[in-house]
C-alpha positions as CSV (number, residue, x, y, z in Angstrom):
1,M,-6.3,-20.6,49.8
2,A,-9.0,-18.5,48.7
3,R,-8.2,-15.8,46.2
4,I,-8.6,-12.1,47.0
5,Y,-10.2,-10.2,44.4
6,D,-9.8,-6.1,44.3
7,A,-13.5,-5.7,42.8
8,E,-16.4,-8.0,42.3
9,Y,-18.6,-7.7,39.0
10,D,-21.7,-9.8,37.3
11,V,-19.8,-9.3,34.1
12,V,-16.7,-7.8,33.1
13,V,-16.0,-6.6,29.4
14,I,-12.8,-6.9,27.7
15,G,-12.4,-4.6,25.0
16,G,-14.5,-1.3,24.2
17,G,-15.4,-1.0,20.8
18,G,-18.6,-2.3,19.3
19,S,-19.3,-5.7,20.0
20,G,-17.6,-4.8,23.8
21,K,-19.8,-2.2,24.3
22,S,-22.8,-3.8,22.9
23,A,-22.3,-6.8,25.5
24,A,-22.3,-4.0,28.3
25,Y,-25.0,-2.1,27.4
26,T,-27.6,-5.6,27.3
27,A,-25.9,-7.1,30.2
28,A,-26.5,-3.8,32.4
29,K,-29.7,-2.8,30.6
30,E,-31.7,-5.6,29.9
31,G,-30.2,-7.7,32.7
32,G,-29.5,-5.5,35.6
33,L,-26.2,-6.9,36.4
34,K,-23.0,-5.2,37.5
35,V,-20.7,-4.6,34.8
36,A,-17.3,-3.5,34.0
37,L,-15.9,-2.8,30.4
38,L,-11.9,-2.6,30.7
39,E,-10.2,-0.8,27.7
40,K,-6.4,-0.8,27.1
41,M,-6.7,2.5,25.3
42,P,-7.5,5.7,26.7
43,E,-10.2,5.8,25.1
44,T,-13.1,3.5,24.0
45,G,-14.3,2.6,20.1
46,G,-11.5,0.3,19.1
47,S,-11.5,-0.6,15.4
48,S,-15.6,-0.2,15.2
49,V,-14.4,3.8,14.9
50,Y,-13.7,3.4,11.5
51,A,-16.7,1.0,10.6
52,E,-19.5,2.5,7.9
53,G,-22.2,0.4,7.5
54,T,-24.1,-2.5,9.2
55,A,-25.2,-5.7,7.7
56,A,-28.5,-6.8,8.6
57,F,-31.4,-8.5,7.2
58,E,-34.7,-8.4,6.9
59,S,-34.7,-5.2,8.9
60,S,-37.5,-2.5,9.2
61,E,-35.1,-0.1,7.6
62,Q,-35.2,-2.6,4.2
63,K,-38.6,-3.1,5.2
64,A,-39.7,0.5,5.2
65,R,-38.0,1.0,1.8
66,K,-39.1,-2.1,0.0
67,V,-36.8,-2.6,-2.6
68,P,-33.1,-1.0,-3.3
69,E,-33.1,2.6,-5.4
70,H,-31.4,0.7,-7.9
71,A,-33.5,-1.4,-11.0
72,G,-34.1,-4.8,-10.3
73,A,-32.6,-5.3,-6.9
74,H,-33.9,-6.6,-3.9
75,F,-33.4,-6.8,-0.1
76,P,-31.9,-10.3,0.7
77,T,-34.1,-12.7,2.9
78,K,-32.7,-14.4,6.3
79,E,-31.9,-17.6,4.4
80,E,-30.3,-15.9,1.5
81,G,-28.0,-14.3,3.9
82,F,-27.2,-17.8,5.5
83,R,-26.8,-19.4,2.4
84,R,-24.0,-16.5,1.1
85,Y,-22.3,-17.0,4.3
86,R,-21.9,-20.4,4.1
87,E,-21.0,-21.1,0.2
88,Y,-18.8,-18.0,0.4
89,S,-17.2,-19.5,3.2
90,H,-16.7,-22.7,0.9
91,H,-19.1,-23.9,4.0
92,R,-16.3,-23.2,6.4
93,A,-18.4,-21.1,8.5
94,N,-20.0,-22.4,11.3
95,P,-23.9,-22.7,10.2
96,D,-24.8,-21.8,14.3
97,V,-22.8,-18.7,14.8
98,A,-23.9,-17.8,10.9
99,R,-27.6,-18.4,11.4
100,M,-27.2,-16.2,15.1
101,Q,-25.9,-13.6,12.7
102,V,-28.9,-13.8,10.3
103,E,-31.8,-14.3,12.8
104,N,-30.3,-11.6,15.0
105,T,-28.9,-8.1,13.2
106,A,-32.8,-6.9,12.1
107,E,-32.8,-6.2,16.0
108,T,-29.5,-4.6,16.3
109,I,-30.3,-1.9,13.9
110,D,-33.6,-1.6,16.3
111,I,-31.8,-1.0,19.2
112,L,-29.5,1.7,17.6
113,K,-32.1,3.6,16.5
114,S,-34.2,3.4,19.6
115,L,-30.6,5.1,20.9
116,G,-30.4,7.9,18.3
117,I,-28.8,6.4,15.4
118,V,-30.6,7.7,11.9
119,Y,-30.2,5.4,9.1
120,T,-29.4,7.2,5.8
121,D,-29.5,4.8,3.2
122,V,-29.6,0.7,2.8
123,T,-27.2,0.0,-0.4
124,I,-24.2,-2.3,-1.5
125,Y,-20.4,-1.6,-1.0
126,A,-19.4,-1.3,-4.4
127,Y,-21.9,-0.4,-7.4
128,D,-20.3,-2.9,-10.4
129,Q,-20.5,-5.7,-8.1
130,P,-23.3,-8.0,-9.0
131,L,-23.3,-10.5,-6.0
132,E,-23.4,-8.1,-3.6
133,L,-26.7,-8.4,-1.2
134,Y,-28.4,-5.1,-0.1
135,T,-27.4,-5.3,3.5
136,F,-25.4,-2.2,4.0
137,H,-27.2,0.3,6.7
138,R,-25.5,3.5,6.6
139,P,-25.9,5.5,9.8
140,D,-25.9,9.2,9.8
141,G,-22.2,9.9,11.3
142,L,-21.0,6.2,10.1
143,G,-19.1,4.2,13.0
144,E,-17.8,7.1,15.0
145,R,-21.4,8.5,15.7
146,V,-22.5,5.1,16.5
147,Q,-19.9,4.3,19.1
148,E,-20.5,7.9,20.6
149,V,-24.3,6.4,21.2
150,L,-23.3,3.5,22.5
151,L,-20.9,4.8,25.3
152,R,-23.3,7.2,26.5
153,A,-25.5,4.6,26.5
154,C,-23.3,2.4,28.4
155,V,-22.9,5.1,30.7
156,N,-26.4,5.6,31.4
157,A,-27.1,1.7,31.9
158,G,-24.6,2.0,34.8
159,V,-21.5,0.2,33.3
160,D,-18.4,0.9,35.0
161,I,-15.9,1.6,32.2
162,F,-12.0,1.4,32.9
163,T,-9.8,3.2,30.0
164,S,-5.9,2.7,30.3
165,T,-6.5,-0.6,31.8
166,P,-5.4,-4.0,29.7
167,A,-6.6,-7.3,30.5
168,K,-3.6,-9.6,31.4
169,K,-5.0,-12.8,32.1
170,L,-8.4,-14.8,32.9
171,L,-8.5,-16.0,36.0
172,T,-9.7,-19.7,36.6
173,E,-10.6,-22.4,39.0
174,D,-11.7,-26.1,38.1
175,R,-11.7,-25.4,34.7
176,K,-14.3,-22.3,35.0
177,V,-13.4,-18.5,34.4
178,V,-13.9,-16.8,37.7
179,G,-12.0,-13.3,36.9
180,V,-9.7,-11.1,35.0
181,L,-6.3,-10.0,36.1
182,A,-5.6,-6.6,34.7
183,Q,-3.6,-3.7,35.0
184,D,-5.0,0.0,35.9
185,S,-4.1,3.0,34.7
186,K,-1.3,3.4,37.4
187,G,0.2,0.0,36.7
188,F,-1.0,-1.8,39.5
189,D,-2.6,-5.2,39.2
190,M,-5.8,-5.7,40.1
191,K,-8.2,-8.7,40.3
192,I,-11.5,-8.5,39.4
193,K,-13.8,-11.3,40.2
194,A,-16.9,-12.3,37.5
195,K,-19.1,-14.7,37.0
196,A,-19.2,-14.3,33.2
197,V,-16.4,-12.6,31.1
198,I,-16.6,-11.2,27.5
199,I,-13.8,-11.3,25.8
200,A,-14.0,-8.0,23.0
201,S,-10.9,-6.8,22.0
202,G,-10.8,-6.6,18.2
203,G,-8.7,-9.7,17.4
204,Y,-4.6,-9.9,16.4
205,G,-4.7,-7.9,13.6
206,N,-2.2,-5.2,14.4
207,N,0.3,-8.0,15.5
208,P,2.5,-9.1,12.8
209,D,3.8,-12.0,14.1
210,M,0.6,-13.7,15.0
211,V,-0.3,-12.7,11.8
212,E,2.3,-15.0,10.3
213,K,1.9,-17.4,13.0
214,Y,-2.4,-17.8,12.2
215,S,-3.6,-16.0,9.0
216,W,-2.7,-17.2,5.4
217,L,-0.6,-14.1,5.3
218,R,2.8,-15.7,6.4
219,R,5.0,-14.3,3.6
220,S,4.4,-10.6,3.7
221,A,2.8,-10.1,7.3
222,H,6.0,-8.6,8.4
223,H,5.7,-6.0,4.9
224,T,2.2,-4.8,5.0
225,Y,1.3,-1.0,6.1
226,Q,-1.2,0.0,8.7
227,C,-3.2,2.6,7.6
228,V,-5.8,2.3,10.6
229,P,-4.3,3.6,13.9
230,T,-5.7,0.6,16.5
231,Q,-4.2,-1.6,18.8
232,N,-5.8,-4.8,18.3
233,T,-3.0,-7.0,19.1
234,G,-4.6,-10.6,19.9
235,D,-4.5,-10.0,23.9
236,G,-7.9,-12.1,23.5
237,L,-6.6,-14.7,22.1
238,R,-3.5,-15.1,23.7
239,M,-5.6,-15.2,27.2
240,A,-8.3,-17.4,26.1
241,L,-5.9,-20.0,24.6
242,E,-4.3,-19.9,28.2
243,A,-8.0,-20.8,29.7
244,G,-7.8,-23.8,27.8
245,A,-9.9,-22.3,24.2
246,D,-9.6,-24.1,20.9
247,T,-9.1,-22.2,17.8
248,E,-11.0,-21.9,14.3
249,S,-10.7,-20.5,10.9
250,C,-7.6,-18.1,12.2
251,Q,-7.0,-17.5,8.5
252,A,-9.3,-14.9,7.9
253,V,-8.1,-11.1,7.8
254,M,-9.7,-8.3,6.4
255,I,-7.1,-6.6,3.7
256,I,-7.2,-3.4,1.7
257,A,-5.2,-1.3,-0.5
258,C,-3.8,1.3,0.8
259,A,-0.5,3.8,-0.6
260,R,2.4,3.3,1.8
261,G,2.4,6.4,4.3
262,K,-1.3,7.4,3.2
263,T,-4.5,7.1,4.5
264,L,-7.7,5.6,2.8
265,T,-9.1,9.0,2.0
266,S,-6.1,9.9,0.5
267,H,-6.4,10.8,-3.5
268,S,-3.2,9.3,-4.5
269,S,-4.4,6.2,-2.3
270,G,-7.6,6.4,-3.8
271,A,-6.0,7.0,-7.4
272,G,-3.7,3.7,-6.8
273,S,-6.8,1.5,-5.8
274,Q,-8.4,2.2,-9.1
275,P,-8.6,-0.5,-12.1
276,V,-5.7,1.1,-13.1
277,L,-2.1,-1.0,-14.4
278,W,-0.6,-2.8,-11.5
279,I,3.1,-3.9,-11.2
280,N,4.7,-6.0,-8.5
281,K,8.6,-5.6,-7.7
282,T,9.5,-7.8,-10.6
283,G,8.2,-5.1,-12.8
284,R,5.3,-7.4,-14.4
285,R,1.5,-7.3,-14.2
286,F,0.2,-9.8,-12.4
287,A,-3.7,-9.7,-12.1
288,S,-7.1,-8.1,-13.5
289,E,-7.0,-5.0,-12.1
290,E,-11.0,-5.2,-12.1
291,V,-10.4,-6.9,-9.0
292,A,-10.5,-3.2,-7.1
293,M,-14.2,-3.3,-7.1
294,S,-14.0,-5.2,-3.9
295,F,-11.3,-4.2,-1.6
296,A,-11.3,-8.0,-0.1
297,D,-10.5,-9.6,-3.2
298,T,-7.7,-6.8,-3.9
299,G,-6.2,-7.0,-0.5
300,N,-5.7,-10.4,-1.0
301,T,-4.3,-10.1,-4.4
302,L,-1.9,-7.5,-3.1
303,A,-0.7,-9.5,-0.6
304,K,0.1,-12.3,-2.6
305,Q,3.1,-10.6,-4.6
306,P,6.5,-10.7,-3.4
307,E,6.7,-8.9,-0.1
308,G,3.4,-7.1,-0.7
309,V,4.7,-4.4,-3.2
310,V,2.7,-3.2,-5.6
311,Y,2.6,-0.3,-7.7
312,A,-0.1,1.7,-9.7
313,I,0.9,3.0,-12.7
314,I,-0.6,6.1,-14.3
315,D,-0.2,8.6,-16.7
316,A,-1.4,12.5,-17.2
317,D,-4.3,11.9,-18.8
318,T,-5.9,9.4,-16.1
319,V,-4.7,11.4,-13.4
320,K,-6.8,14.3,-15.4
321,H,-9.5,11.7,-15.8
322,L,-9.6,11.2,-12.0
323,I,-9.4,15.0,-11.1
324,E,-12.0,16.1,-13.1
325,N,-14.2,12.9,-13.8
326,G,-13.8,11.4,-10.4
327,S,-13.3,7.6,-9.3
328,D,-14.2,4.7,-11.7
329,I,-14.9,2.5,-8.5
330,G,-15.8,3.2,-5.1
331,L,-14.0,2.8,-1.9
332,G,-16.9,2.8,0.5
333,D,-17.3,6.4,2.0
334,F,-13.6,6.7,2.0
335,I,-13.4,7.3,-1.8
336,Q,-17.0,7.2,-2.9
337,F,-18.2,6.1,-6.3
338,H,-17.2,9.0,-8.7
339,Q,-15.9,11.0,-6.1
340,K,-13.5,14.1,-8.0
341,L,-9.9,13.4,-6.9
342,T,-9.5,17.2,-6.8
343,N,-6.3,16.9,-4.5
344,L,-4.5,13.9,-6.8
345,Q,-2.1,16.4,-8.3
346,L,-1.2,18.0,-5.2
347,E,-0.8,14.7,-3.5
348,L,1.4,13.1,-5.9
349,D,3.6,15.9,-6.3
350,Q,4.3,15.7,-2.0
351,D,4.5,12.3,-2.4
352,V,7.5,12.0,-5.0
353,A,8.8,14.9,-2.9
354,D,8.6,12.8,0.3
355,G,10.0,9.8,-1.5
356,I,6.7,7.3,-1.3
357,A,5.8,7.9,-5.0
358,W,7.9,8.5,-8.3
359,T,7.3,10.3,-11.5
360,G,9.1,10.3,-14.9
361,G,9.1,11.8,-18.1
362,T,9.3,8.4,-19.8
363,I,8.9,4.9,-18.8
364,E,11.9,3.9,-18.3
365,E,13.0,7.0,-16.2
366,L,10.3,5.7,-13.9
367,A,11.4,2.4,-13.6
368,R,15.0,3.7,-12.9
369,N,13.2,5.5,-10.4
370,M,11.7,2.8,-8.9
371,G,14.7,1.0,-8.7
372,L,13.1,-1.6,-11.3
373,D,14.3,-2.7,-14.5
374,P,13.5,0.0,-17.3
375,A,13.5,-2.8,-20.3
376,I,11.0,-5.0,-17.9
377,V,8.7,-2.4,-17.0
378,A,8.7,-0.7,-20.5
379,A,7.3,-3.9,-22.1
380,T,5.2,-4.4,-19.6
381,V,3.4,-1.0,-20.3
382,A,3.7,-1.6,-23.7
383,K,1.8,-4.9,-23.7
384,Y,-0.8,-3.1,-21.7
385,N,-1.2,-0.6,-23.9
386,A,-1.7,-2.6,-26.7
387,A,-4.7,-4.5,-24.7
388,C,-6.0,-1.0,-24.7
389,E,-6.1,0.1,-27.9
390,K,-7.7,-3.3,-28.7
391,G,-10.3,-3.1,-26.3
392,F,-9.4,-6.9,-25.4
393,D,-7.2,-8.1,-22.6
394,P,-5.6,-11.5,-23.4
395,E,-3.5,-12.1,-20.6
396,Y,-5.9,-11.3,-17.8
397,Y,-9.4,-10.5,-19.3
398,K,-10.0,-7.1,-17.7
399,P,-12.7,-5.8,-18.8
400,A,-12.5,-3.0,-21.7
401,K,-14.1,-0.1,-19.9
402,F,-11.1,-0.2,-17.5
403,L,-8.2,-0.5,-20.1
404,R,-7.0,3.0,-19.6
405,P,-4.0,3.0,-21.3
406,V,-0.4,4.6,-20.0
407,K,1.0,7.4,-22.8
408,K,1.1,10.8,-21.8
409,A,3.8,11.7,-19.3
410,P,4.6,12.5,-16.6
411,F,4.4,8.8,-15.6
412,Y,3.4,8.5,-11.7
413,A,3.8,5.6,-9.7
414,V,2.1,5.0,-6.4
415,N,3.3,2.8,-4.1
416,M,0.4,0.3,-2.8
417,A,0.7,-2.1,-0.1
418,P,-1.7,-4.8,1.5
419,S,-3.3,-3.2,5.2
420,V,-4.3,-5.5,7.6
421,L,-7.6,-3.4,8.9
422,V,-8.9,-6.4,11.5
423,S,-8.5,-10.3,11.9
424,D,-11.7,-12.1,11.5
425,G,-11.7,-14.8,13.6
426,G,-9.7,-17.0,16.0
427,I,-11.3,-18.1,18.7
428,R,-14.0,-20.9,18.8
429,V,-17.3,-20.5,19.6
430,N,-20.5,-22.1,19.8
431,G,-24.1,-19.9,18.6
432,N,-24.0,-18.7,22.1
433,L,-21.0,-17.3,21.8
434,Q,-19.5,-19.3,24.2
435,V,-15.8,-20.5,24.1
436,V,-15.4,-24.2,23.5
437,D,-12.8,-26.1,24.0
438,F,-10.5,-28.8,22.1
439,N,-13.4,-31.5,22.0
440,Y,-16.2,-28.7,21.4
441,E,-17.1,-28.3,25.2
442,P,-18.1,-24.8,26.3
443,I,-15.7,-23.3,28.8
444,P,-18.0,-22.0,32.0
445,G,-18.0,-18.5,32.2
446,L,-16.5,-17.3,28.9
447,Y,-17.4,-16.0,25.7
448,A,-16.1,-14.2,22.7
449,V,-17.4,-11.7,20.5
450,G,-16.9,-9.6,17.5
451,N,-13.4,-9.8,15.8
452,E,-12.1,-12.1,18.5
453,A,-15.0,-15.0,17.4
454,S,-14.6,-17.4,14.5
455,G,-17.7,-18.6,12.8
456,L,-18.5,-16.4,9.9
457,F,-15.9,-16.5,7.4
458,G,-13.3,-18.7,5.5
459,D,-9.9,-17.5,4.9
460,T,-11.6,-14.0,3.5
461,Y,-13.7,-11.4,4.9
462,N,-17.2,-11.4,3.0
463,L,-17.7,-8.4,0.6
464,D,-20.5,-9.8,-0.7
465,V,-22.5,-8.9,2.2
466,P,-21.6,-5.7,3.4
467,G,-21.1,-4.3,6.6
468,T,-21.0,-8.1,8.2
469,A,-18.0,-7.4,10.5
470,N,-19.5,-4.4,11.8
471,G,-23.3,-6.0,11.8
472,F,-21.5,-9.5,13.4
473,A,-19.9,-6.9,16.3
474,H,-22.9,-5.5,17.8
475,T,-25.2,-8.3,17.3
476,S,-22.5,-11.1,18.7
477,G,-22.1,-8.7,21.8
478,R,-25.8,-8.6,22.3
479,V,-26.4,-12.4,21.9
480,A,-23.2,-13.2,24.3
481,A,-24.4,-10.7,27.1
482,R,-28.0,-12.7,27.1
483,H,-26.7,-15.9,27.3
484,A,-24.5,-14.7,30.2
485,V,-27.6,-13.0,31.9
486,K,-29.7,-16.1,31.6
487,M,-26.8,-18.3,33.1
488,I,-25.7,-16.2,35.8
489,K,-29.7,-15.8,37.0
490,G,-29.8,-19.4,36.6
């Protein structure tokens, strides 16, 4: 019996973030196709709203600037970008996907500029990181502005946008994807016929059960803190697997350190993200805190601790330093390099009152208030202070410039946690972003883009190429849509 459909489109895009809107806009504007975009939330944007810069290679913005503002630096070539993706992933990155990224990101910048985006800078994420490539194209208004502009472009291109309309299942016939079963804003099922479906639903990063099952973050998956209120719960991965897709590089998750109960712009969270003294729930130090210069490496480091529990220990002198002199390292646009954390003392006092931070007149009192062994914490602090006095850390070789002692009362402990921002892959795709099965054969009519698509990472997000996730989102969406247009038009 023939299936009865409620609507028919050339292309259905599942997800309204950066990758989904880029795909929908391209299919409608360039391809002239009839396009529907399904977004399960009341408004579009997804995690792309929180994005900062966009990675690109040999872009018009880089060429106009000729060289970065920092002495001795240069803008990377496409070849350098390709090699970095391959090497950083220990050659687990799909070379076809990596090539797609470096070859097409420059056009992404030009398209967004044509829509009205202005780029204020092309730089790096962490100024003390010598290995970072200068790929970070920072747009005026950041990700939120980009998503506003893309939404308007989609509407003007004739894309039909359905919000509060989650996709539930891919419809297939003879192994080919032919549509989507969705649920409309009133809770009624709707069957939508399509010649191509592009999954752009953001990955599984906000689903602790999936994080536990698919990523390397198994032990602390249920102990993470969600600092970004997105709903990327693995819908696309689940639907793709049901349709015969295979997985690849599911382990990669983008983790950032954040104080529990706080936002990324919080000054107490920003203080805890500095290279200050960190201890875990055993009361002991566990790493060179210089790892704070890379939020991806910091996230990994915190996530490896028992139950993902970490405390940043600071004293009155450090509080004064961060308020008056500013941060020692930056956290992108959330906590800028050398930003004065003027709200720090007020936040710490409130956090202590709320029970999400602790204080004490002595280290032992601080430890008791935290519920840790005072003797162990005191010994840890004493050993750390001795290293600060010598200007040499024999335990973890932390650079002397970050050896700031913990001596002056009152003392504070900020409860830091690993926060999974997004997953970085899951569905295996080829260089055209076609979803492939166990035998690497494309599933007709099905694509995956953005954080749903695997191919750029091993087990860790590559902050050495800052802006990669955002650049990949917009670029992969466009490339997938163009291929779908080509297939549909024969």
